[in-house]
Structures are given as structure tokens and as C-alpha cells.
C-alpha positions in Angstrom: -103.7 155.2 -24.9 -106.5 152.9 -24.6 -109.4 153.5 -27.5 -112.7 152.8 -25.6 -115.5 153.9 -28.6 -114.3 151.5 -32.2 -116.2 151.2 -35.1 -115.6 148.5 -37.7 -116.9 147.5 -41.3 -117.5 145.2 -42.6 -117.8 143.7 -39.1 -120.4 140.8 -40.2 -118.1 138.1 -40.5 -114.7 137.3 -40.9 -111.9 139.5 -40.1 -114.4 141.8 -38.9 -116.5 140.0 -36.6 -113.0 137.9 -35.4 -112.0 141.6 -34.2 -115.2 142.8 -32.7 -115.0 139.6 -30.4 -111.7 140.0 -29.1 -112.5 143.8 -28.5 -115.3 143.2 -26.9 -114.0 140.7 -24.7 -111.7 143.8 -23.4 -114.6 145.5 -22.7 -114.5 147.9 -25.6 -118.0 149.7 -27.1 -118.4 148.7 -30.6 -120.0 150.2 -33.6 -120.6 147.7 -36.3 -121.6 148.1 -40.1 -121.8 145.5 -42.8 -124.3 144.9 -46.0 -125.9 142.2 -44.0 -128.0 143.9 -40.9 -129.1 140.5 -40.0 -125.5 139.1 -39.2 -124.5 142.0 -37.5 -127.8 141.5 -35.7 -126.9 137.9 -34.6 -123.2 139.5 -33.8 -124.7 142.2 -31.6 -126.5 139.5 -29.6 -123.9 137.5 -29.1 -121.5 140.1 -27.8 -124.2 142.0 -25.6 -124.9 138.4 -23.8 -121.0 137.2 -23.3 -120.1 140.9 -22.1 -123.4 142.7 -20.5 -121.1 145.7 -20.0 -120.8 146.9 -23.6 -122.8 148.7 -25.8 -122.9 147.7 -29.5 -124.5 150.0 -32.2 -125.0 148.3 -35.5 -126.0 150.0 -39.1 -126.4 148.2 -42.4 -124.0 150.0 -44.7 -123.0 149.6 -48.1 -119.4 151.2 -48.5 -119.8 151.3 -52.5 -122.9 154.0 -51.7 -119.9 156.6 -50.8 -122.9 159.0 -49.8 -124.1 157.0 -47.3 -120.9 156.1 -45.2 -120.0 159.7 -43.6 -124.2 159.7 -42.7 -123.6 156.0 -40.9 -120.5 156.9 -39.6 -122.5 160.3 -37.8 -125.1 158.4 -36.6 -122.6 155.5 -35.1 -121.0 157.9 -33.5 -123.6 159.6 -32.2 -125.2 156.6 -30.7 -122.1 155.3 -29.2 -121.3 159.1 -27.9 -118.4 159.4 -29.9 -115.7 157.7 -32.0 -111.8 157.5 -31.0 -110.6 154.4 -33.3 -112.1 153.4 -36.7 -111.1 150.0 -38.5 -111.5 150.5 -42.4 -111.8 146.8 -42.9 -114.4 146.0 -45.5 -113.2 144.6 -48.8 -113.6 141.8 -51.4 -111.4 139.7 -53.4 -112.6 139.0 -56.8 -110.6 139.0 -59.6 -109.8 137.8 -62.9 -106.6 138.0 -65.5 -107.2 141.5 -66.7 -108.6 141.6 -70.7 -110.4 138.2 -70.4 -113.7 139.7 -70.1 -114.4 140.0 -66.7 -113.8 143.7 -66.0 -116.9 143.7 -63.8 -115.0 141.6 -61.1 -111.5 144.0 -61.3 -113.5 147.3 -60.9 -115.7 146.1 -58.3 -112.4 144.9 -56.5 -110.8 148.3 -56.7 -113.8 150.3 -56.4 -114.5 148.5 -52.8 -110.9 148.1 -51.5 -109.1 151.4 -52.4 -112.3 154.0 -53.2 -114.6 152.8 -50.9 -111.7 152.8 -48.5 -110.9 156.1 -49.5 -114.6 157.1 -48.4 -114.5 155.6 -45.4 -111.1 157.6 -44.0 -112.7 160.8 -45.6 -115.2 160.3 -43.1 -113.4 159.0 -40.3 -110.9 161.8 -40.4 -113.7 164.4 -40.6 -114.8 163.0 -37.0 -111.3 163.2 -35.9 -110.4 166.3 -37.0 -113.5 168.0 -35.3 -112.5 165.9 -32.1 -109.0 166.5 -32.1 -108.1 163.0 -31.7 -108.6 159.7 -32.8 -107.0 156.3 -34.4 -107.3 155.2 -37.8 -106.7 151.6 -39.0 -106.2 150.8 -42.6 -106.8 147.1 -43.7 -104.6 145.9 -46.4 -102.9 143.4 -47.2 -99.5 141.4 -48.1 -100.4 141.6 -51.7 -99.8 145.0 -51.4 -95.9 144.3 -51.2 -95.7 143.6 -55.0 -97.9 143.9 -57.6 -99.1 140.2 -58.4 -100.2 138.9 -61.7 -103.2 137.0 -63.4 -106.5 136.8 -61.0 -104.0 138.7 -58.1 -103.6 142.1 -60.5 -106.4 144.0 -60.0 -106.7 143.0 -55.9 -102.6 143.6 -55.2 -103.1 146.7 -56.9 -105.9 147.8 -54.7 -104.3 147.0 -51.5 -101.3 148.9 -52.6 -103.0 151.7 -52.9 -104.4 151.4 -49.9 -101.0 151.4 -48.3 -100.1 154.0 -50.0 -102.6 155.6 -48.9 -102.1 154.9 -45.2 -98.3 156.1 -45.3 -99.0 159.4 -46.8 -101.6 160.0 -44.0 -98.9 159.1 -41.3 -96.7 161.5 -42.6 -99.4 163.8 -43.0 -100.2 163.2 -39.1 -96.8 162.8 -37.8 -97.3 165.5 -35.5 -100.5 165.4 -34.3 -103.5 163.6 -31.9 -104.4 161.4 -34.9 -102.9 158.0 -35.5 -102.7 155.9 -38.7 -102.1 152.3 -38.3 -101.7 150.3 -41.8 -102.2 146.5 -41.1 -100.4 143.9 -43.8 -102.1 140.4 -43.0 -100.9 137.4 -44.6 -104.0 134.3 -45.4 -105.5 134.3 -42.1 -108.3 131.5 -42.1 -111.5 133.3 -43.9 -113.4 132.1 -46.7 -111.6 134.9 -48.8 -108.1 133.3 -47.6 -108.7 130.1 -48.2 -109.7 130.6 -51.7 -106.2 133.1 -52.4 -103.3 131.1 -50.6 -101.7 128.0 -50.4 -103.5 126.0 -46.8 -100.0 125.5 -45.6 -99.3 129.3 -44.9 -102.8 130.0 -43.7 -103.0 131.1 -40.0 -105.9 129.9 -38.0 -108.6 132.8 -37.6 -107.9 133.0 -33.7 -104.0 133.4 -34.1 -104.1 135.7 -37.0 -106.8 138.2 -35.5 -105.2 138.3 -32.0 -101.8 139.4 -34.2 -103.8 141.6 -35.9 -105.6 142.8 -32.4 -101.9 143.2 -30.8 -100.8 145.7 -33.6 -103.8 147.7 -33.5 -103.4 148.3 -29.9 -99.7 148.9 -30.1 -100.8 151.6 -32.7 -97.9 150.5 -35.1 -97.3 152.7 -37.9 -97.1 149.5 -40.3 -97.2 145.9 -39.5 -97.3 142.3 -41.2 -99.4 140.2 -39.9 -98.7 137.5 -38.4 -95.3 138.4 -37.8 -94.1 134.9 -39.1 -93.7 134.2 -41.9 -95.1 137.3 -43.5 -92.2 139.8 -42.2 -89.6 138.0 -43.9 -92.1 137.9 -47.2 -92.1 141.7 -46.5 -88.2 141.8 -47.2 -88.1 139.1 -49.6 -91.1 139.7 -52.2 -89.7 142.9 -53.3 -86.7 141.3 -54.2 -88.0 137.9 -56.2 -87.1 138.0 -60.0 -90.0 138.4 -62.2 -90.2 134.9 -63.5 -90.8 133.9 -59.9 -93.3 136.1 -59.2 -95.1 135.1 -62.4 -96.0 131.7 -60.7 -97.6 133.0 -57.7 -100.8 134.4 -59.8 
């Protein structure tokens, strides 16, 4: 099935903007939201100039404003004339060792990456239930595969929660016209990844996003992207001794 009307959160930069460019090149209509409206408007102008046949709607949205999420989603749905795919992509990568006086960073990470993702999921599925179909995409992380220590503890826990939500919804909607995909990206060349990972393991943005879009288009239930080396890491990481995992913090 070709999904022609796609909403992407966190679309002003990084993975969200890159996915928007890929889908625009395929002729899809897009609903883009993020906190920075000026960046969204620049992206809209870029994409409509390059692909004049598509429609792009943009709205400012702070996903941590949970009451605003369903309102903005509904506005974008109405402007586009429907939504058949929602990509829950907005996220942050703050973090500090727990108990070191930086609870603000860890609470912000947990809120945006899980609670706010849940708010987006609620809004998307309300639309899909009403229209009796749609494709929900949750952008988790390879950090969800194993609880990671130190500065990554809250981040990996938040992304594990999102992955668990994706699994639960996959089971719930298995016999329905609503599809659910959980993506687990490894290190892809964005500002967040540059701070988080070994440079030797960071995939170029174009390659990483192409893998994400391919998995989304295939509507895979769960996908580690790019496939190499992250499918292997998906198998190995849960089995590593804790002494080895301690060095990953």
C-alpha cells in the first residue's frame, strides 16, 4: 500500500527533515511539525520548489505540550485532506548519570522520548481509528535493546519504553487495517549521533535515512537500521556480560 499523506514530527532538522526530503522526492504530501516554525517554512519552500506537484503543510508544535498535540495533528489532517501515516520522530538526547544533580536533563529526556511520544501515538491512533486505517511509525533507537549506564541510562530507558509500546500496539492491531512499525536506528550522522557514538560506527545521513524510509515503506514490524552492523548488534548486545556493557556508558 502506498501511503500518500504523511505526518512527521521533529521535522525541522536531522532525521525528520531528511525523511521529509526522501518522501517528497517520491511525490508524497507531507504534514511537518516541530518547535522551529522558521526552519519548517524553509524546508517547505525547498521541497515545493524541487517537487512542485506535492502539498506540504507545516505547524509549530512542542510535543511536550501534550494538549496541543491532537489539535495540531487534526489541523494538519484537515489541511492535507487526511493522514495515512504518522511518523513519531521527535526526540532529544540529553542525559547525565542519575543522582548527580542533573535530574532536569534526565526527566526532559524521559518526557520527550516516551511520554510525549505516547501523546503523539494517542493522537495518531485516534485519527486512524476514525478513518479505519493508517500506518504508525515509532522511531525508537538501538539504545532500547539493552539498558545502558551513565549518561545514556535515561535515554536508553525512554527508547526501550517506546519500543515496548510499539510491540504492544503491533499485537493489538495485528488483525486490523492499522499497521505499526518500530524503527531502531543506530548511529546516523546527525548532531545527536555525533555526540553519542563512535565515529567509526556512524552511517552517513543519506544512507541511514534511506534504510529508515525503506523499512517504513515495507511496513516492517521492527527494523534495526541501517542493517549493518545493527542487526548483528541487536543479537549480541543483550548477551554481553555486564562488565562489557559498563564500558558503553
